C-alpha positions as CSV (number, residue, x, y, z in Angstrom):
1,M,-7.2,24.6,1.8
2,A,-7.3,22.4,4.9
3,E,-5.4,23.6,8.0
4,F,-3.7,21.3,10.5
5,R,-2.3,22.1,13.9
6,A,-0.4,19.8,16.3
7,E,0.0,19.9,20.1
8,V,2.4,17.7,22.1
9,F,1.6,16.4,25.6
10,Q,4.5,14.7,27.5
11,N,6.7,14.8,30.6
12,E,10.1,15.6,29.0
13,Y,12.1,14.9,32.2
14,L,14.0,11.7,32.4
15,A,15.9,10.2,35.3
16,D,19.7,9.8,35.1
17,G,20.4,7.0,32.7
18,A,16.9,6.7,31.4
19,T,16.4,6.3,27.6
20,D,12.7,6.0,26.7
21,V,10.7,9.1,25.8
22,H,6.9,9.2,25.4
23,G,4.7,11.9,23.9
24,V,1.1,12.2,22.7
25,V,0.8,14.3,19.6
26,S,-2.7,15.7,19.0
27,V,-3.4,16.7,15.4
28,T,-6.5,18.7,14.4
29,C,-7.7,19.3,10.9
30,S,-10.1,22.1,9.9
31,G,-11.5,23.2,6.5
32,A,-11.0,19.8,4.9
33,G,-13.9,20.3,2.5
34,T,-15.5,17.6,0.4
35,A,-14.0,14.4,-1.0
36,G,-12.8,14.8,-4.6
37,R,-13.1,18.6,-4.5
38,A,-10.9,20.2,-1.8
39,S,-7.8,18.1,-2.2
40,G,-7.3,18.7,-6.0
41,T,-7.8,15.0,-6.7
42,E,-10.9,13.0,-7.8
43,A,-12.6,10.6,-5.4
44,A,-13.8,7.0,-6.0
45,E,-16.2,4.9,-3.9
46,I,-17.2,1.2,-4.1
47,V,-20.0,-0.4,-2.1
48,I,-19.4,-4.2,-1.7
49,V,-22.6,-6.0,-0.6
50,D,-22.5,-9.7,0.6
51,T,-25.1,-11.5,-1.5
52,S,-24.1,-15.1,-0.4
53,G,-26.8,-17.6,0.3
54,S,-26.8,-16.9,4.0
55,M,-27.9,-13.3,3.4
56,D,-31.4,-14.8,2.7
57,M,-31.6,-16.5,6.1
58,P,-33.6,-14.6,7.3
59,P,-34.6,-12.6,4.2
60,A,-34.6,-9.4,6.3
61,K,-30.8,-9.3,5.9
62,I,-30.7,-9.1,2.1
63,A,-33.6,-6.6,2.2
64,A,-31.8,-4.5,4.7
65,A,-28.6,-4.7,2.5
66,R,-30.5,-3.4,-0.5
67,R,-31.9,-0.5,1.5
68,A,-28.5,0.3,3.0
69,A,-26.7,0.2,-0.4
70,K,-29.3,2.5,-1.8
71,V,-28.8,5.2,0.9
72,A,-25.0,4.9,0.5
73,V,-25.3,5.6,-3.2
74,E,-27.6,8.5,-2.5
75,E,-24.9,10.0,-0.2
76,I,-22.1,9.9,-2.9
77,V,-21.5,13.4,-4.1
78,D,-21.8,14.3,-7.8
79,G,-18.6,13.8,-9.8
80,T,-17.3,10.9,-7.7
81,W,-16.3,7.7,-9.6
82,F,-18.3,4.8,-8.1
83,A,-19.4,1.2,-8.4
84,V,-21.5,-1.4,-6.6
85,L,-20.3,-5.0,-6.2
86,S,-22.3,-8.1,-5.3
87,G,-20.1,-10.4,-3.3
88,H,-20.6,-14.2,-3.3
89,T,-18.5,-16.9,-4.7
90,V,-17.1,-14.2,-7.0
91,A,-17.4,-10.5,-7.1
92,Q,-20.1,-9.4,-9.6
93,M,-20.7,-6.0,-11.0
94,V,-24.1,-4.6,-10.0
95,F,-23.4,-1.1,-11.3
96,P,-22.2,0.2,-13.7
97,P,-23.3,-2.5,-16.3
98,H,-19.9,-2.2,-18.0
99,P,-16.3,-2.8,-16.7
100,G,-14.8,0.1,-14.7
101,L,-16.4,2.8,-12.6
102,A,-19.1,5.3,-13.4
103,K,-19.2,9.0,-12.7
104,M,-21.9,10.0,-10.3
105,T,-24.6,12.1,-11.9
106,D,-28.4,12.4,-11.3
107,V,-28.8,9.7,-14.1
108,T,-26.2,7.2,-12.8
109,R,-27.5,7.7,-9.3
110,R,-31.0,6.7,-10.3
111,E,-29.8,3.8,-12.4
112,A,-27.5,2.5,-9.6
113,V,-30.4,2.6,-7.0
114,E,-32.6,0.6,-9.4
115,A,-29.8,-1.9,-10.0
116,V,-29.3,-2.3,-6.2
117,G,-33.0,-3.1,-5.8
118,R,-32.5,-6.2,-7.9
119,L,-29.8,-7.7,-5.6
120,R,-30.5,-11.4,-4.9
121,S,-28.6,-13.9,-2.7
122,G,-26.8,-17.1,-3.5
123,G,-23.3,-18.7,-3.4
124,A,-20.5,-18.7,-0.8
125,T,-18.5,-16.0,1.0
126,A,-15.2,-15.2,-0.8
127,I,-14.1,-11.9,0.7
128,G,-10.6,-12.1,-0.8
129,A,-12.1,-12.2,-4.3
130,W,-14.2,-9.2,-3.4
131,I,-11.2,-7.2,-2.2
132,T,-9.3,-8.2,-5.4
133,A,-12.1,-7.0,-7.6
134,A,-12.3,-3.7,-5.8
135,T,-8.6,-3.2,-6.1
136,E,-8.8,-3.8,-9.9
137,L,-11.6,-1.4,-10.2
138,F,-9.8,1.3,-8.2
139,D,-6.7,0.8,-10.4
140,Q,-8.8,1.9,-13.4
141,A,-10.2,5.0,-11.7
142,P,-8.5,8.4,-12.3
143,A,-8.9,9.2,-8.7
144,G,-6.4,9.8,-5.9
145,Q,-8.9,9.3,-3.1
146,R,-10.4,5.8,-2.9
147,H,-12.7,4.3,-0.3
148,A,-14.9,1.2,0.0
149,I,-17.7,-0.1,2.3
150,L,-17.8,-3.8,2.7
151,L,-20.7,-5.7,4.3
152,T,-20.8,-9.4,5.1
153,D,-22.9,-11.7,7.3
154,G,-20.6,-14.8,7.3
155,K,-17.1,-16.1,7.5
156,I,-14.8,-16.9,4.5
157,E,-15.6,-20.3,3.1
158,G,-15.6,-20.0,-0.6
159,E,-11.9,-19.5,-1.4
160,P,-8.5,-21.1,-0.7
161,P,-6.7,-20.4,2.6
162,G,-4.4,-17.4,2.1
163,A,-6.5,-15.7,-0.5
164,L,-7.5,-12.9,1.8
165,G,-3.9,-12.2,2.7
166,I,-2.8,-12.0,-0.9
167,A,-5.7,-9.7,-1.7
168,L,-4.9,-7.4,1.1
169,E,-1.2,-7.2,0.1
170,R,-2.3,-6.0,-3.3
171,A,-4.9,-3.6,-1.9
172,A,-2.8,-2.0,0.9
173,G,-2.1,1.7,0.2
174,K,-4.6,1.8,-2.8
175,F,-7.8,2.3,-0.9
176,Q,-9.4,2.6,2.5
177,C,-12.1,0.2,3.6
178,D,-14.8,0.4,6.3
179,C,-16.2,-3.1,7.2
180,R,-19.5,-4.0,8.7
181,G,-20.8,-7.4,9.9
182,I,-24.5,-8.0,10.1
183,G,-25.9,-10.6,12.5
184,S,-23.6,-12.9,14.5
185,D,-22.3,-15.5,12.0
186,W,-19.3,-13.5,10.7
187,V,-15.8,-13.5,12.2
188,V,-14.5,-10.3,14.0
189,D,-10.9,-11.2,13.4
190,E,-11.4,-11.5,9.6
191,L,-13.0,-8.0,9.3
192,R,-10.6,-6.5,11.7
193,R,-7.8,-7.8,9.6
194,I,-9.2,-6.0,6.5
195,A,-10.0,-2.8,8.3
196,T,-6.5,-2.7,9.9
197,A,-4.7,-3.3,6.6
198,L,-6.8,-0.8,4.7
199,L,-7.0,2.0,7.3
200,G,-10.7,1.6,8.0
201,T,-13.1,0.7,10.7
202,V,-15.0,-2.5,11.8
203,D,-18.2,-2.7,13.6
204,I,-21.2,-5.0,14.1
205,V,-24.8,-4.2,13.0
206,A,-26.7,-6.7,15.1
207,K,-30.2,-5.8,13.8
208,P,-30.9,-5.5,10.0
209,D,-33.1,-2.5,10.7
210,D,-30.0,-0.6,11.9
211,L,-28.0,-1.1,8.7
212,E,-29.5,1.7,6.6
213,A,-28.5,4.4,9.1
214,D,-25.1,2.9,9.6
215,F,-24.4,3.0,5.8
216,E,-25.7,6.5,5.5
217,A,-23.4,7.7,8.2
218,M,-20.3,5.9,6.8
219,M,-20.8,7.3,3.3
220,R,-21.5,10.8,4.7
221,D,-18.2,10.5,6.7
222,A,-16.3,9.4,3.6
223,M,-17.6,12.3,1.6
224,S,-16.5,14.8,4.2
225,R,-12.9,13.7,3.9
226,G,-11.5,16.4,1.7
227,V,-7.9,15.7,2.5
228,A,-7.2,12.6,0.3
229,D,-4.0,11.3,2.0
230,A,-2.0,12.6,5.0
231,R,1.1,11.0,6.5
232,L,2.7,11.2,9.9
233,R,6.4,11.9,9.4
234,V,8.7,11.0,12.4
235,W,12.3,12.2,12.7
236,A,14.5,10.7,15.4
237,P,18.2,11.6,15.9
238,Q,21.0,9.4,15.0
239,G,21.5,6.6,17.5
240,S,17.8,6.6,18.5
241,E,15.1,4.0,17.8
242,V,11.4,4.7,17.3
243,L,9.8,2.1,19.6
244,F,6.2,2.5,18.3
245,V,3.8,4.9,16.7
246,R,0.2,4.3,17.7
247,Q,-3.0,6.1,16.9
248,V,-4.8,6.3,20.2
249,A,-7.9,8.4,19.4
250,P,-10.6,8.1,18.2
251,Q,-9.5,4.4,18.2
252,V,-6.4,2.4,18.9
253,D,-4.5,1.5,15.7
254,D,-0.8,0.5,15.9
255,L,0.9,2.1,12.9
256,T,4.5,0.9,13.8
257,G,4.7,-2.0,11.2
258,R,3.3,0.2,8.4
259,G,6.1,2.8,8.5
260,T,8.1,3.6,5.4
261,R,11.7,4.8,5.9
262,I,12.3,7.7,3.6
263,S,15.8,8.6,5.0
264,P,18.2,7.2,7.6
265,L,16.5,9.3,10.3
266,V,12.9,9.7,9.0
267,V,10.0,7.3,8.8
268,E,6.5,8.0,7.5
269,F,3.3,6.4,8.6
270,P,0.0,6.4,6.7
271,T,-3.0,8.0,8.2
272,G,-5.4,8.0,5.3
273,A,-8.0,10.6,4.4
274,W,-9.1,13.4,6.8
275,S,-12.2,15.4,7.5
276,D,-12.6,18.1,10.0
277,E,-11.5,16.1,13.0
278,S,-8.8,15.5,15.7
279,R,-6.7,12.4,16.1
280,D,-4.1,11.6,18.8
281,Y,-0.9,9.7,18.3
282,H,1.3,8.1,21.0
283,V,5.0,8.2,19.9
284,A,7.7,6.4,21.9
285,V,11.4,6.8,21.1
286,R,14.5,5.3,22.8
287,V,17.4,7.8,22.8
288,P,21.0,7.4,24.0
289,P,21.3,8.6,27.6
290,A,22.8,12.0,28.2
291,P,24.4,13.7,31.2
292,V,22.1,15.3,33.8
293,G,21.1,18.8,32.7
294,N,21.2,18.0,29.0
295,E,18.2,18.7,26.8
296,R,17.7,16.9,23.5
297,L,15.1,16.7,20.7
298,A,13.9,13.1,20.9
299,A,11.5,13.3,17.9
300,R,10.0,15.7,15.5
301,V,6.5,14.7,14.4
302,E,5.1,16.3,11.3
303,L,1.7,16.0,9.5
304,V,2.5,15.9,5.8
305,V,0.2,16.2,2.8
306,N,1.7,16.0,-0.8
307,D,5.1,16.2,0.8
308,Q,4.3,19.6,2.4
309,V,4.6,19.9,6.2
310,L,1.3,21.3,7.5
311,A,1.8,20.8,11.2
312,K,4.7,20.0,13.5
313,G,5.2,18.9,17.1
314,L,8.4,18.4,19.1
315,V,9.0,15.6,21.6
316,K,11.9,16.5,24.0
317,A,14.1,14.9,26.6
318,I,15.7,16.6,29.6
319,W,17.8,14.6,32.1
320,S,17.4,15.4,35.7
321,V,18.0,14.1,39.2
322,D,14.9,15.8,40.6
323,T,12.5,13.0,41.3
324,N,9.6,15.4,41.6
325,L,10.1,16.0,37.9
326,T,11.2,12.6,36.6
327,T,8.5,10.5,38.3
328,R,5.6,12.5,36.9
329,I,3.5,10.7,34.2
330,D,1.8,13.0,31.7
331,P,-2.0,12.6,32.0
332,A,-2.4,12.1,28.2
333,V,0.3,9.5,28.0
334,A,-1.1,7.6,31.1
335,H,-4.7,7.8,29.7
336,Y,-3.9,6.4,26.3
337,T,-1.5,3.8,27.6
338,G,-4.5,2.6,29.6
339,Q,-6.8,2.7,26.6
340,A,-4.4,0.6,24.5
341,Q,-4.1,-1.9,27.4
342,L,-7.9,-2.0,27.6
343,A,-8.3,-3.0,24.0
344,D,-5.7,-5.7,24.4
345,V,-7.2,-7.3,27.6
346,I,-10.7,-7.3,26.1
347,Q,-9.6,-9.1,23.0
348,R,-7.5,-11.6,24.9
349,G,-10.3,-12.1,27.5
350,L,-12.9,-12.8,24.9
351,A,-10.5,-15.2,23.1
352,A,-10.0,-17.1,26.3
353,K,-13.8,-17.2,26.9
354,S,-14.3,-18.6,23.4
355,S,-11.8,-21.3,24.0
356,G,-13.4,-22.4,27.3
357,D,-10.8,-20.9,29.6
358,D,-13.2,-19.2,31.9
359,R,-10.6,-18.6,34.6
360,T,-8.3,-16.6,32.3
361,A,-11.3,-14.8,30.8
362,T,-12.5,-13.7,34.2
363,V,-9.1,-12.3,35.2
364,L,-8.7,-10.4,31.9
365,L,-12.2,-9.0,31.7
366,G,-11.9,-8.0,35.3
367,Q,-8.8,-6.0,34.3
368,A,-10.8,-4.5,31.5
369,A,-13.6,-3.4,33.8
370,K,-11.1,-1.6,36.0
371,L,-9.2,0.0,33.1
372,A,-12.5,1.2,31.6
373,H,-13.5,2.7,34.9
374,D,-10.2,4.3,35.5
375,T,-10.0,5.9,32.1
376,G,-13.6,7.0,32.0
377,N,-14.5,4.9,29.0
378,E,-18.3,4.7,29.7
379,Q,-19.2,3.1,26.4
380,T,-16.8,0.1,27.0
381,T,-18.1,-0.1,30.6
382,R,-21.7,-0.5,29.2
383,L,-20.6,-3.1,26.7
384,L,-18.7,-5.1,29.4
385,A,-21.8,-5.1,31.6
386,K,-23.5,-7.2,29.0
387,V,-20.8,-9.9,29.3
388,V,-19.8,-9.8,33.0
389,D,-21.2,-8.9,36.4
390,V,-18.9,-6.4,38.1
391,V,-18.4,-7.4,41.7
392,D,-15.7,-4.8,42.7
393,V,-14.6,-2.4,39.9
394,E,-11.7,-1.0,42.0
395,A,-10.2,-4.4,42.4
396,G,-11.2,-5.6,38.9
397,T,-13.3,-8.4,40.2
398,V,-16.0,-9.7,37.9
399,R,-18.1,-12.8,37.3
400,L,-18.9,-14.1,33.8
401,K,-22.5,-14.0,32.9
402,Q,-24.1,-17.4,32.3
403,Q,-26.2,-16.3,29.4
404,V,-24.7,-13.8,26.9
405,A,-26.0,-12.9,23.5
406,K,-23.3,-13.6,20.9
407,T,-23.9,-10.2,19.3
408,D,-23.1,-8.6,22.7
409,E,-19.7,-10.3,22.8
410,M,-19.0,-9.3,19.2
411,A,-20.0,-5.7,19.9
412,L,-17.5,-5.6,22.8
413,D,-14.8,-7.2,20.6
414,T,-15.3,-4.9,17.6
415,R,-15.6,-1.7,19.7
416,S,-12.7,-2.6,22.1
417,T,-10.4,-0.3,20.2
418,K,-12.6,2.8,20.4
419,T,-11.2,5.2,22.9
420,T,-12.3,8.2,24.9
421,R,-10.3,11.4,24.6
422,I,-8.6,12.7,27.7
423,R,-10.4,15.5,29.3
424,R,-8.1,18.5,29.2
425,E,-8.3,21.5,31.4
426,P,-9.3,24.6,29.4
């Protein structure tokens, strides 16, 4: 059985009259096992491949998609329910040849690989229809752990406005979805919206030749998630308010709006399936002020699987007049606050650049360069260097590059939420 442990990082001391308490709860899972085996529930996988007409321009994209879908199928473990969908104006079954999902065996694996090899392109891009079709298939699967991979090369153009939103409302909580965009003609915000709603990831695959390795890694990761569904349960005392709950590592993901109140003092937040990994969560709570010297429990944060508490961390508050104590900022809280700000300024800076507001873009991307440097996010620093020339990193002074590949901007955008973990002293 999987084991979880939680560790809390915070400065629990508050100044007289202060009310806001911040803590970073680091949760680590070990012994997760394999999807569909360790968790006592079956697993289901769907691979959704964009086969719209644009995938044949150039033909290398559809060829790469066929190869990628094949390696993804090869990575699905035996006994998993699975299907492959071809996405164009509608969602079309590629495998199995009958309604519903198939059970992965040596025979069905071989048949699915052969069917994927016959994928051809044509039609428009109707991602909402693809999500709806996947939801309907998952509803038929006797599986408690459900995951999909979605690939597209273009923006939504083959369905009515609002179709994606309706599809995501139906899909939320039913399966997780990792999204990939190939090339540079798709829309980052569309795939980010899907990944956010369905607890997945979004990234760009700029070159068709890189798609195969990416799909292999995604499916291998999915198969390593032996804990089907875990939730972060947050208790706060009467009179308190949970300001936000935000995953801050390995990527920034605001969970606040996805909480479900299960009692007057307790809210649960979905975290999806887990493998052997660590994730960090920033929890902020506003509590009623207390007299100097008082100590209170501001929040109890628990990792819950099947309504069983497997790990727990306590966020505390102590009121003091000692400024040496109250003015300290915990390194973990400071680090992840900076990482969340980094993602925000990058996305706003690129949006300003796209709209032609170079002045605002320069200011925001300059802030991003400084934040990336200050928090030690070397990957983001490298991505920023493809979009701006850094003049003075300490001051956050940059110049926009005159010639920037669109795929470089999209890579910076999609990967803006990926964070570096704080270096902790042993």
